[in-house]
Kinemage of the C-alpha trace (Angstrom):
@kinemage 1
@onewidth
@group {chain A} dominant
@subgroup {mainchain}
@vectorlist {calphas} color= white
{ca unk a 1} P 45.894 -64.705 -15.090
{ca unk a 2} L 44.068 -67.172 -12.890
{ca unk a 3} L 42.633 -65.592 -9.754
{ca unk a 4} L 43.510 -67.079 -6.381
{ca unk a 5} L 40.617 -68.259 -4.188
{ca unk a 6} L 39.813 -65.972 -1.317
{ca unk a 7} L 40.580 -66.795 2.294
{ca unk a 8} L 36.854 -67.328 3.007
{ca unk a 9} L 36.512 -69.763 0.083
{ca unk a 10} L 39.555 -71.782 1.155
{ca unk a 11} L 38.160 -71.974 4.702
{ca unk a 12} L 34.762 -73.174 3.464
{ca unk a 13} L 36.430 -75.815 1.255
{ca unk a 14} L 38.467 -77.071 4.188
{ca unk a 15} L 35.361 -77.230 6.409
{ca unk a 16} L 33.519 -79.114 3.671
{ca unk a 17} L 36.184 -81.820 3.599
{ca unk a 18} L 36.085 -82.130 7.381
{ca unk a 19} L 32.295 -82.225 7.366
{ca unk a 20} L 32.215 -85.161 4.983
{ca unk a 21} L 34.150 -87.203 7.555
{ca unk a 22} L 32.349 -85.839 10.680
{ca unk a 23} L 28.547 -86.377 10.959
{ca unk a 24} L 28.281 -83.957 13.890
{ca unk a 25} L 29.845 -81.191 11.804
{ca unk a 26} L 27.463 -81.930 8.929
{ca unk a 27} L 24.528 -81.480 11.330
{ca unk a 28} L 26.063 -78.243 12.649
{ca unk a 29} L 26.370 -76.819 9.137
{ca unk a 30} L 22.727 -77.572 8.434
{ca unk a 31} L 21.562 -75.577 11.489
{ca unk a 32} L 20.503 -71.971 11.288
{ca unk a 33} L 21.769 -69.284 13.638
{ca unk a 34} L 19.031 -69.754 16.234
{ca unk a 35} L 19.537 -73.511 16.355
{ca unk a 36} L 23.299 -73.094 16.745
{ca unk a 37} L 22.841 -70.726 19.687
{ca unk a 38} L 20.468 -73.176 21.335
{ca unk a 39} L 22.934 -76.042 20.823
{ca unk a 40} L 25.814 -74.028 22.304
{ca unk a 41} L 23.641 -73.122 25.292
{ca unk a 42} L 22.957 -76.813 25.939
{ca unk a 43} L 26.602 -77.752 25.501
{ca unk a 44} L 27.772 -75.077 27.927
{ca unk a 45} L 25.225 -76.048 30.565
{ca unk a 46} L 26.063 -78.721 33.100
{ca unk a 47} L 22.784 -80.668 32.739
{ca unk a 48} L 21.533 -81.311 29.215
{ca unk a 49} L 18.195 -82.767 30.322
{ca unk a 50} L 15.235 -81.255 32.155
{ca unk a 51} L 15.014 -82.043 35.852
{ca unk a 52} L 12.031 -84.084 36.986
{ca unk a 53} L 10.311 -82.115 39.742
{ca unk a 54} L 7.075 -84.086 40.121
{ca unk a 55} L 7.705 -87.763 39.285
{ca unk a 56} L 4.218 -88.831 40.400
{ca unk a 57} L 2.282 -86.337 38.259
{ca unk a 58} L -0.871 -86.550 36.158
{ca unk a 59} L -2.686 -84.158 33.845
{ca unk a 60} L -6.435 -83.640 33.385
{ca unk a 61} L -8.150 -81.953 30.452
{ca unk a 62} L -11.321 -80.484 31.982
{ca unk a 63} L -14.544 -80.527 29.980
{ca unk a 64} L -18.268 -80.061 30.415
{ca unk a 65} L -19.371 -83.666 29.884
{ca unk a 66} L -16.116 -85.617 30.304
{ca unk a 67} L -12.572 -85.286 31.626
{ca unk a 68} L -9.484 -86.856 30.018
{ca unk a 69} L -6.867 -87.973 32.563
{ca unk a 70} L -3.270 -88.800 31.572
{ca unk a 71} L -0.707 -90.602 33.741
{ca unk a 72} L 2.867 -91.766 32.897
{ca unk a 73} L 2.843 -94.800 30.543
{ca unk a 74} L 4.745 -96.847 33.117
{ca unk a 75} L 1.888 -96.560 35.646
{ca unk a 76} L -0.909 -98.206 33.632
{ca unk a 77} L -1.290 -100.077 30.311
{ca unk a 78} L -3.941 -97.510 29.378
{ca unk a 79} L -2.262 -94.226 30.388
{ca unk a 80} L -5.098 -91.975 29.168
{ca unk a 81} L -8.662 -92.555 30.324
{ca unk a 82} L -11.924 -90.666 29.963
{ca unk a 83} L -14.216 -90.122 32.955
{ca unk a 84} L -17.650 -88.549 33.167
{ca unk a 85} L -18.590 -85.485 35.150
{ca unk a 86} L -20.868 -87.153 37.707
{ca unk a 87} L -19.780 -87.542 41.303
{ca unk a 88} L -19.501 -91.325 40.968
{ca unk a 89} L -17.241 -90.941 37.929
{ca unk a 90} L -15.080 -88.366 39.691
{ca unk a 91} L -14.631 -90.676 42.684
{ca unk a 92} L -13.706 -93.483 40.285
{ca unk a 93} L -11.119 -91.116 38.765
{ca unk a 94} L -9.620 -90.439 42.194
{ca unk a 95} L -9.431 -94.171 42.952
{ca unk a 96} L -7.669 -94.880 39.648
{ca unk a 97} L -5.145 -92.090 40.227
{ca unk a 98} L -4.474 -93.432 43.712
{ca unk a 99} L -3.887 -96.929 42.319
{ca unk a 100} L -1.428 -95.474 39.805
{ca unk a 101} L 0.564 -93.844 42.620
{ca unk a 102} L -0.251 -90.282 41.563
{ca unk a 103} L 0.400 -87.636 44.197
{ca unk a 104} L -0.018 -84.375 42.279
{ca unk a 105} L -2.387 -83.418 39.456
{ca unk a 106} L -2.383 -80.458 37.063
{ca unk a 107} L -5.504 -79.120 35.354
{ca unk a 108} L -6.671 -75.939 33.706
{ca unk a 109} L -9.176 -73.538 35.241
{ca unk a 110} L -11.888 -74.110 32.642
{ca unk a 111} L -15.049 -72.212 33.603
{ca unk a 112} L -16.452 -73.657 36.827
{ca unk a 113} L -16.200 -77.284 35.710
{ca unk a 114} L -12.886 -77.725 37.548
{ca unk a 115} L -14.291 -76.986 41.008
{ca unk a 116} L -15.905 -80.393 41.594
{ca unk a 117} L -12.813 -82.199 40.299
{ca unk a 118} L -10.578 -80.071 42.510
{ca unk a 119} L -12.594 -80.741 45.671
{ca unk a 120} L -12.775 -84.524 45.181
{ca unk a 121} L -9.075 -84.882 44.351
{ca unk a 122} L -8.187 -82.687 47.320
{ca unk a 123} L -10.290 -84.900 49.598
{ca unk a 124} L -8.405 -87.910 48.213
{ca unk a 125} L -5.153 -86.419 49.549
{ca unk a 126} L -3.660 -85.258 46.244
{ca unk a 127} L -1.937 -81.952 45.581
{ca unk a 128} L -3.897 -80.209 42.844
{ca unk a 129} L -2.276 -77.587 40.609
{ca unk a 130} L -4.777 -75.186 39.079
{ca unk a 131} L -2.938 -73.586 36.149
{ca unk a 132} L -3.719 -70.722 33.822
{ca unk a 133} L -4.708 -71.848 30.330
{ca unk a 134} L -2.606 -69.035 28.811
{ca unk a 135} L 0.549 -70.730 30.047
{ca unk a 136} L -0.274 -74.115 28.489
{ca unk a 137} L -1.847 -73.180 25.161
{ca unk a 138} L 1.325 -73.643 23.054
{ca unk a 139} L 0.727 -77.332 22.456
{ca unk a 140} L 2.738 -78.485 19.407
{ca unk a 141} L 0.851 -80.239 16.646
{ca unk a 142} L -2.872 -80.833 16.309
{ca unk a 143} L -4.801 -80.225 19.531
{ca unk a 144} L -6.988 -82.982 20.973
{ca unk a 145} L -8.316 -83.691 24.443
{ca unk a 146} L -5.955 -86.673 24.809
{ca unk a 147} L -2.917 -84.619 23.781
{ca unk a 148} L -3.979 -81.781 26.096
{ca unk a 149} L -3.983 -84.082 29.130
{ca unk a 150} L -0.616 -85.596 28.175
{ca unk a 151} L 0.861 -82.141 27.590
{ca unk a 152} L -0.266 -80.959 31.017
{ca unk a 153} L 1.244 -84.067 32.598
{ca unk a 154} L 4.610 -83.486 30.872
{ca unk a 155} L 4.786 -79.800 31.787
{ca unk a 156} L 3.853 -80.537 35.394
{ca unk a 157} L 6.366 -83.386 35.637
{ca unk a 158} L 9.207 -80.996 34.851
{ca unk a 159} L 7.854 -78.253 37.106
{ca unk a 160} L 6.985 -75.842 34.294
{ca unk a 161} L 3.520 -74.917 35.602
{ca unk a 162} L 2.645 -72.396 38.297
{ca unk a 163} L -0.110 -73.095 40.758
{ca unk a 164} L -2.917 -70.554 40.965
{ca unk a 165} L -4.052 -68.998 44.226
{ca unk a 166} L -7.182 -70.447 45.804
{ca unk a 167} L -8.299 -69.140 49.203
{ca unk a 168} L -9.372 -71.272 52.124
{ca unk a 169} L -12.888 -72.634 52.494
{ca unk a 170} L -13.999 -69.927 54.931
{ca unk a 171} L -12.873 -67.212 52.528
{ca unk a 172} L -14.608 -68.959 49.620
{ca unk a 173} L -17.842 -69.050 51.619
{ca unk a 174} L -17.536 -65.365 52.452
{ca unk a 175} L -16.726 -64.586 48.825
{ca unk a 176} L -19.832 -66.450 47.591
{ca unk a 177} L -22.153 -64.389 49.796
{ca unk a 178} L -20.456 -61.116 48.882
{ca unk a 179} L -20.485 -61.816 45.137
{ca unk a 180} L -24.152 -62.790 45.315
{ca unk a 181} L -24.921 -59.539 47.087
{ca unk a 182} L -22.995 -57.575 44.470
{ca unk a 183} L -24.981 -59.242 41.672
{ca unk a 184} L -28.250 -58.448 43.454
{ca unk a 185} L -27.258 -54.774 43.798
{ca unk a 186} L -26.510 -54.639 40.075
{ca unk a 187} L -29.881 -56.240 39.313
{ca unk a 188} L -31.546 -53.612 41.507
{ca unk a 189} L -29.882 -50.868 39.495
{ca unk a 190} L -31.134 -52.376 36.231
{ca unk a 191} L -34.720 -52.455 37.561
{ca unk a 192} L -34.455 -48.774 38.541
{ca unk a 193} L -33.174 -47.858 35.071
{ca unk a 194} L -36.069 -49.658 33.381
{ca unk a 195} L -38.553 -47.919 35.710
{ca unk a 196} L -37.087 -44.557 34.729
{ca unk a 197} L -37.343 -45.533 31.069
{ca unk a 198} L -41.035 -46.424 31.421
{ca unk a 199} L -41.763 -43.143 33.223
{ca unk a 200} L -39.894 -41.132 30.591
{ca unk a 201} L -41.840 -42.778 27.753
{ca unk a 202} L -45.028 -41.587 29.483
{ca unk a 203} L -43.393 -38.133 29.887
{ca unk a 204} L -43.382 -38.446 33.670
{ca unk a 205} L -40.245 -36.457 34.542
{ca unk a 206} L -40.015 -37.649 38.118
{ca unk a 207} L -36.274 -38.328 37.880
{ca unk a 208} L -35.629 -34.637 37.073
{ca unk a 209} L -37.076 -33.357 40.359
{ca unk a 210} L -36.109 -36.273 42.627
{ca unk a 211} L -32.489 -37.429 42.725
{ca unk a 212} L -33.343 -41.087 43.345
{ca unk a 213} L -36.695 -42.734 42.641
{ca unk a 214} L -35.702 -45.572 44.969
{ca unk a 215} L -35.853 -43.175 47.925
{ca unk a 216} L -38.740 -42.578 50.301
{ca unk a 217} L -40.529 -39.978 48.169
{ca unk a 218} L -39.947 -41.777 44.893
{ca unk a 219} L -41.158 -45.142 46.172
{ca unk a 220} L -44.253 -43.626 47.807
{ca unk a 221} L -45.228 -41.859 44.573
{ca unk a 222} L -44.585 -44.943 42.430
{ca unk a 223} L -46.721 -47.166 44.679
{ca unk a 224} L -49.527 -44.596 44.568
{ca unk a 225} L -49.332 -44.537 40.748
{ca unk a 226} L -49.528 -48.329 40.600
{ca unk a 227} L -52.530 -48.216 42.982
{ca unk a 228} L -54.402 -46.066 40.443
{ca unk a 229} L -53.684 -42.497 41.541
{ca unk a 230} L -53.250 -40.127 38.549
{ca unk a 231} L -53.795 -36.652 40.052
{ca unk a 232} L -50.422 -34.798 40.027
{ca unk a 233} L -51.387 -32.711 43.069
{ca unk a 234} L -52.269 -35.741 45.127
{ca unk a 235} L -49.038 -37.490 44.085
{ca unk a 236} L -46.927 -34.410 44.849
{ca unk a 237} L -48.369 -34.325 48.368
{ca unk a 238} L -46.269 -37.372 49.190
{ca unk a 239} L -43.148 -35.189 48.990
{ca unk a 240} L -40.717 -35.636 51.873
{ca unk a 241} L -39.579 -32.500 53.650
{ca unk a 242} L -35.943 -33.209 52.736
{ca unk a 243} L -36.615 -33.009 48.984
{ca unk a 244} L -35.339 -29.734 47.502
{ca unk a 245} L -38.005 -29.500 44.794
{ca unk a 246} L -41.326 -27.968 45.812
{ca unk a 247} L -44.723 -29.662 45.525
{ca unk a 248} L -45.556 -27.423 42.559
{ca unk a 249} L -42.455 -28.535 40.666
{ca unk a 250} L -43.140 -32.192 41.431
{ca unk a 251} L -46.757 -31.819 40.317
{ca unk a 252} L -45.683 -30.345 36.988
{ca unk a 253} L -43.235 -33.202 36.459
{ca unk a 254} L -46.002 -35.746 37.129
{ca unk a 255} L -48.241 -34.539 34.281
{ca unk a 256} L -47.878 -37.010 31.435
{ca unk a 257} L -49.477 -39.439 29.045
{ca unk a 258} L -50.530 -42.497 30.989
{ca unk a 259} L -50.251 -45.689 28.924
{ca unk a 260} L -51.371 -49.160 29.966
{ca unk a 261} L -48.430 -50.996 28.429
{ca unk a 262} L -45.867 -48.758 30.135
{ca unk a 263} L -47.726 -49.002 33.442
{ca unk a 264} L -47.560 -52.793 33.091
{ca unk a 265} L -43.779 -52.578 32.603
{ca unk a 266} L -43.521 -50.190 35.556
{ca unk a 267} L -45.484 -52.600 37.768
{ca unk a 268} L -43.275 -55.574 36.885
{ca unk a 269} L -40.036 -53.624 37.325
{ca unk a 270} L -41.236 -52.319 40.702
{ca unk a 271} L -42.001 -55.897 41.764
{ca unk a 272} L -38.552 -56.989 40.567
{ca unk a 273} L -36.939 -54.143 42.512
{ca unk a 274} L -38.770 -55.081 45.727
{ca unk a 275} L -37.845 -58.740 45.248
{ca unk a 276} L -34.147 -57.844 44.856
{ca unk a 277} L -34.330 -55.727 48.001
{ca unk a 278} L -35.750 -58.708 49.874
{ca unk a 279} L -32.988 -60.938 48.498
{ca unk a 280} L -30.330 -58.431 49.561
{ca unk a 281} L -31.729 -58.398 53.102
{ca unk a 282} L -31.552 -62.197 53.293
{ca unk a 283} L -28.033 -62.128 51.871
{ca unk a 284} L -26.986 -59.603 54.531
{ca unk a 285} L -28.291 -61.928 57.234
{ca unk a 286} L -26.284 -64.852 55.884
{ca unk a 287} L -23.234 -62.614 55.528
{ca unk a 288} L -23.521 -61.424 59.139
{ca unk a 289} L -23.759 -65.023 60.371
{ca unk a 290} L -20.744 -66.028 58.295
{ca unk a 291} L -18.660 -63.153 59.663
{ca unk a 292} L -19.714 -63.941 63.235
{ca unk a 293} L -18.343 -67.497 62.922
{ca unk a 294} L -14.863 -66.305 61.944
{ca unk a 295} L -12.096 -66.121 64.527
{ca unk a 296} L -11.401 -62.856 66.334
{ca unk a 297} L -8.022 -61.404 65.271
{ca unk a 298} L -8.084 -58.132 67.222
{ca unk a 299} L -6.087 -59.451 70.234
{ca unk a 300} L -7.640 -56.858 72.513
{ca unk a 301} L -7.231 -53.901 70.121
{ca unk a 302} L -10.030 -51.357 69.708
{ca unk a 303} L -11.514 -50.064 66.490
{ca unk a 304} L -9.957 -46.690 65.518
{ca unk a 305} L -12.201 -43.676 65.259
{ca unk a 306} L -13.264 -42.421 61.859
{ca unk a 307} L -11.241 -39.304 61.199
{ca unk a 308} L -12.267 -38.434 57.661
{ca unk a 309} L -15.153 -36.097 56.967
{ca unk a 310} L -18.383 -37.650 55.812
{ca unk a 311} L -17.440 -41.161 56.878
{ca unk a 312} L -20.083 -41.428 59.600
{ca unk a 313} L -22.877 -40.998 57.062
{ca unk a 314} L -23.994 -44.452 56.012
{ca unk a 315} L -24.093 -44.834 52.258
{ca unk a 316} L -27.103 -46.307 50.553
{ca unk a 317} L -26.530 -49.893 49.474
{ca unk a 318} L -24.284 -50.801 52.396
{ca unk a 319} L -25.157 -53.863 54.524
{ca unk a 320} L -27.679 -53.399 57.313
{ca unk a 321} L -25.122 -54.298 60.004
{ca unk a 322} L -21.848 -52.677 61.063
{ca unk a 323} L -19.565 -54.166 58.430
{ca unk a 324} L -16.582 -52.048 59.501
{ca unk a 325} L -16.548 -53.549 63.001
{ca unk a 326} L -16.821 -57.076 61.606
{ca unk a 327} L -13.935 -56.488 59.212
{ca unk a 328} L -11.775 -55.121 62.018
{ca unk a 329} L -12.563 -58.110 64.241
{ca unk a 330} L -11.879 -60.527 61.389
{ca unk a 331} L -8.596 -59.021 60.125
{ca unk a 332} L -7.241 -57.217 63.202
{ca unk a 333} L -6.757 -53.963 61.265
{ca unk a 334} L -8.926 -51.207 59.834
{ca unk a 335} L -8.347 -50.918 56.088
{ca unk a 336} L -10.801 -48.028 55.832
{ca unk a 337} L -8.164 -45.765 57.405
{ca unk a 338} L -6.457 -45.737 53.997
{ca unk a 339} L -7.655 -42.767 51.950
{ca unk a 340} L -9.817 -43.884 49.035
{ca unk a 341} L -10.759 -47.262 50.537
{ca unk a 342} L -14.229 -47.421 52.042
{ca unk a 343} L -15.825 -50.346 53.820
{ca unk a 344} L -17.267 -51.824 50.600
{ca unk a 345} L -13.863 -51.771 48.884
{ca unk a 346} L -12.184 -53.300 51.931
{ca unk a 347} L -14.803 -56.052 52.073
{ca unk a 348} L -14.307 -56.877 48.387
{ca unk a 349} L -10.530 -57.115 48.776
{ca unk a 350} L -10.772 -59.312 51.877
{ca unk a 351} L -13.401 -61.593 50.330
{ca unk a 352} L -11.241 -62.104 47.226
{ca unk a 353} L -7.735 -62.522 48.684
{ca unk a 354} L -8.356 -63.124 52.392
{ca unk a 355} L -6.280 -61.642 55.195
{ca unk a 356} L -3.380 -64.111 55.165
{ca unk a 357} L -0.785 -62.269 53.068
{ca unk a 358} L 1.855 -64.942 53.654
{ca unk a 359} L 0.656 -66.543 50.406
{ca unk a 360} L 2.785 -63.907 48.651
{ca unk a 361} L 6.455 -63.534 49.604
{ca unk a 362} L 6.608 -59.762 49.242
{ca unk a 363} L 4.298 -56.902 48.433
{ca unk a 364} L 5.734 -56.838 44.910
{ca unk a 365} L 4.546 -60.417 44.394
{ca unk a 366} L 1.096 -59.356 45.579
{ca unk a 367} L 1.004 -56.391 43.197
{ca unk a 368} L 2.152 -58.608 40.335
{ca unk a 369} L -0.557 -61.163 41.121
{ca unk a 370} L -3.133 -58.357 40.919
{ca unk a 371} L -1.767 -57.461 37.438
{ca unk a 372} L -0.898 -53.963 38.642
{ca unk a 373} L 2.842 -54.161 37.940
{ca unk a 374} L 4.418 -52.888 34.668
{ca unk a 375} L 4.545 -55.390 31.806
{ca unk a 376} L 7.737 -54.215 30.110
{ca unk a 377} L 9.160 -56.165 27.189
{ca unk a 378} L 12.953 -56.036 27.488
{ca unk a 379} L 15.469 -57.070 24.843
{ca unk a 380} L 19.166 -56.301 24.954
{ca unk a 381} L 18.738 -54.506 28.262
{ca unk a 382} L 16.282 -51.995 26.718
{ca unk a 383} L 12.524 -51.640 27.039
{ca unk a 384} L 11.203 -52.259 23.524
{ca unk a 385} L 7.527 -52.191 24.434
{ca unk a 386} L 5.012 -51.995 27.219
{ca unk a 387} L 2.269 -54.595 27.148
{ca unk a 388} L -1.087 -54.740 28.878
{ca unk a 389} L -1.947 -57.230 31.598
{ca unk a 390} L -5.709 -57.829 31.323
{ca unk a 391} L -7.449 -59.296 34.328
{ca unk a 392} L -10.968 -59.779 35.672
{ca unk a 393} L -9.849 -59.906 39.302
{ca unk a 394} L -12.485 -58.119 41.377
{ca unk a 395} L -9.905 -56.948 43.907
{ca unk a 396} L -7.955 -55.259 41.118
{ca unk a 397} L -11.113 -53.585 39.817
{ca unk a 398} L -12.132 -52.083 43.160
{ca unk a 399} L -8.575 -50.880 43.851
{ca unk a 400} L -8.580 -49.066 40.507
{ca unk a 401} L -11.920 -47.480 41.361
{ca unk a 402} L -10.592 -46.477 44.785
{ca unk a 403} L -7.585 -44.855 43.104
{ca unk a 404} L -9.815 -42.660 40.914
{ca unk a 405} L -11.622 -41.282 43.981
{ca unk a 406} L -8.367 -39.719 45.203
{ca unk a 407} L -8.369 -37.053 42.490
{ca unk a 408} L -10.064 -34.458 44.717
{ca unk a 409} L -8.799 -35.817 48.039
{ca unk a 410} L -6.979 -33.419 50.348
{ca unk a 411} L -4.606 -36.121 51.569
{ca unk a 412} L -1.083 -37.378 50.976
{ca unk a 413} L -2.303 -40.026 48.521
{ca unk a 414} L -4.523 -37.477 46.795
{ca unk a 415} L -1.594 -35.118 46.175
{ca unk a 416} L 0.533 -38.035 44.984
{ca unk a 417} L -2.194 -39.188 42.584
{ca unk a 418} L -2.555 -35.708 41.098
{ca unk a 419} L 1.212 -35.615 40.555
{ca unk a 420} L 1.005 -39.021 38.850
{ca unk a 421} L -1.778 -37.780 36.549
{ca unk a 422} L 0.262 -34.753 35.516
{ca unk a 423} L 3.417 -36.747 34.811
{ca unk a 424} L 2.090 -40.105 33.550
{ca unk a 425} L -1.436 -39.469 32.325
{ca unk a 426} L -4.739 -40.724 33.785
{ca unk a 427} L -4.598 -44.438 32.780
{ca unk a 428} L -1.047 -45.082 33.984
{ca unk a 429} L -1.592 -42.936 37.080
{ca unk a 430} L -4.684 -44.943 38.040
{ca unk a 431} L -2.758 -48.200 37.729
{ca unk a 432} L 0.212 -46.827 39.706
{ca unk a 433} L -2.004 -45.539 42.505
{ca unk a 434} L -3.936 -48.828 42.625
{ca unk a 435} L -0.584 -50.590 43.067
{ca unk a 436} L 0.227 -48.143 45.885
{ca unk a 437} L -3.059 -48.972 47.617
{ca unk a 438} L -2.366 -52.695 47.182
{ca unk a 439} L 1.007 -52.297 48.894
{ca unk a 440} L -0.602 -50.462 51.803
{ca unk a 441} L -3.220 -53.200 52.159
{ca unk a 442} L -0.481 -55.843 52.109
{ca unk a 443} L 1.542 -54.104 54.823
{ca unk a 444} L -1.444 -53.593 57.097
{ca unk a 445} L -2.659 -57.187 56.777
{ca unk a 446} L 0.784 -58.828 56.834
{ca unk a 447} L 2.641 -56.769 59.416
{ca unk a 448} L -0.187 -54.973 61.248
{ca unk a 449} L 1.109 -51.524 60.280
{ca unk a 450} L -1.012 -48.442 60.922
{ca unk a 451} L -1.782 -45.972 58.175
{ca unk a 452} L -1.215 -42.302 59.016
{ca unk a 453} L -2.345 -39.588 56.617
{ca unk a 454} L 0.364 -36.898 56.534
{ca unk a 455} L -1.702 -34.552 54.376
{ca unk a 456} L -1.318 -32.976 50.966
{ca unk a 457} L 0.812 -30.104 52.307
{ca unk a 458} L 3.451 -32.528 53.581
{ca unk a 459} L 3.629 -34.209 50.178
{ca unk a 460} L 3.930 -30.862 48.351
{ca unk a 461} L 6.699 -29.733 50.719
{ca unk a 462} L 8.522 -33.025 50.253
{ca unk a 463} L 8.179 -32.784 46.478
{ca unk a 464} L 9.461 -29.192 46.494
{ca unk a 465} L 12.500 -30.273 48.514
{ca unk a 466} L 13.310 -32.978 45.966
{ca unk a 467} L 12.938 -30.486 43.113
{ca unk a 468} L 15.350 -28.064 44.802
{ca unk a 469} L 17.933 -30.822 45.275
{ca unk a 470} L 17.594 -31.788 41.603
{ca unk a 471} L 17.982 -28.181 40.443
{ca unk a 472} L 21.077 -27.646 42.598
{ca unk a 473} L 22.676 -30.796 41.207
{ca unk a 474} L 21.897 -29.698 37.634
{ca unk a 475} L 23.235 -26.207 38.285
{ca unk a 476} L 26.460 -27.603 39.741
{ca unk a 477} L 27.017 -29.613 36.561
{ca unk a 478} L 26.722 -26.364 34.554
{ca unk a 479} L 29.027 -24.462 36.883
{ca unk a 480} L 26.235 -22.436 38.452
{ca unk a 481} L 24.885 -22.042 41.935
{ca unk a 482} L 21.317 -21.742 43.167
{ca unk a 483} L 20.601 -19.611 46.209
{ca unk a 484} L 17.247 -20.073 47.958
{ca unk a 485} L 15.340 -16.889 48.789
{ca unk a 486} L 12.923 -16.772 51.679
{ca unk a 487} L 9.286 -16.474 50.588
{ca unk a 488} L 7.707 -13.053 51.038
{ca unk a 489} L 5.294 -12.676 53.932
């Protein structure tokens, strides 16, 4: 008995006959599932083509020695040209782009080579888009400098590139001084570490009896050693009255094996330390002058009093002028009122992002720009993974460090951070609290809000109230009832 073809086989045979007469159907049958979905999405949409957002766009592939500039083929017979990195070449590039009718340019933030190109094109009246290289790296085919410039031009023409944030010139100037000072402080720390290493190799245990060899006692003893003094008793006599260790303990720590090579290293590191201190002083003077030139934003308001304990004590390493007053005059608000944020943290945040928060629509946009928002990978409405958002933003780094200082804080934010650590773990809690601090900074700078510390007890009482409400709701679902009992005296 001959078997009858199945319904599926008859359907495929019928479609095969139709496909032989219909080229579109033949192409459809050759597509895989992903290609068919993409085709249906295009068919169902109203506009099958990409919309041109920037018709007068150009793309630049930034390099160390040369830059490749691409414009639309209709603007010039040679749409891709190579220019050098000198100022004359960059001005020639701007003139050529102006002749081609280019109004906006996209380029990647490659090292620091883009800064000169950005400034000259901005002076020429063009809108410059500084884009992240991670968003443009998926160039199809073999990568060349010419193709990179053309690819940037195409993406920018259709509005597929996001412009990066670049602060105003006054903020960039302030940021340069503050970053230079930060680098000098780090260099000072390295010189101190190498001095301690040289002393330890000679078995001079000065760091065990003095908390900081860069203090008054430590520096006086080190200078006496470099001047030729070797008697432990004479060196211990330079002890300051505030040092906890006695002269006898210091004298015992100063008995060691003096070596010429290690003394040579100690002398050079001491000279390097003193030079860095001199550089920091000069940097503070330039920083004070830069802050004094900025516009006053206080509008008659007065600087709030410091309410937290230990805030009046000036920390070592802070600028030699009243930085808190300058920040308040410059921004119109006192960010140091937020628990965990000191004057150095506030200065770093302001020097990196400025005080004009209108660059970000909402505080969530600001937190996302700082890479402090969750990076959840969602598919089918479910979170299938949580990625990491690496960043080298200095504002993000100092906010994370400020969040970790709240672990022992007897404040509302301190209690909230400890609750985060218990529920989420230290890494996630640090990121969540840094995002909380970023939101507070945004509100104070954008809307002029005042921060009020309600205390850890208020947070614990609020948390207990929420727990009671949750337990009552759970008990009601189980047909039970919870009755609160007054606490015993």
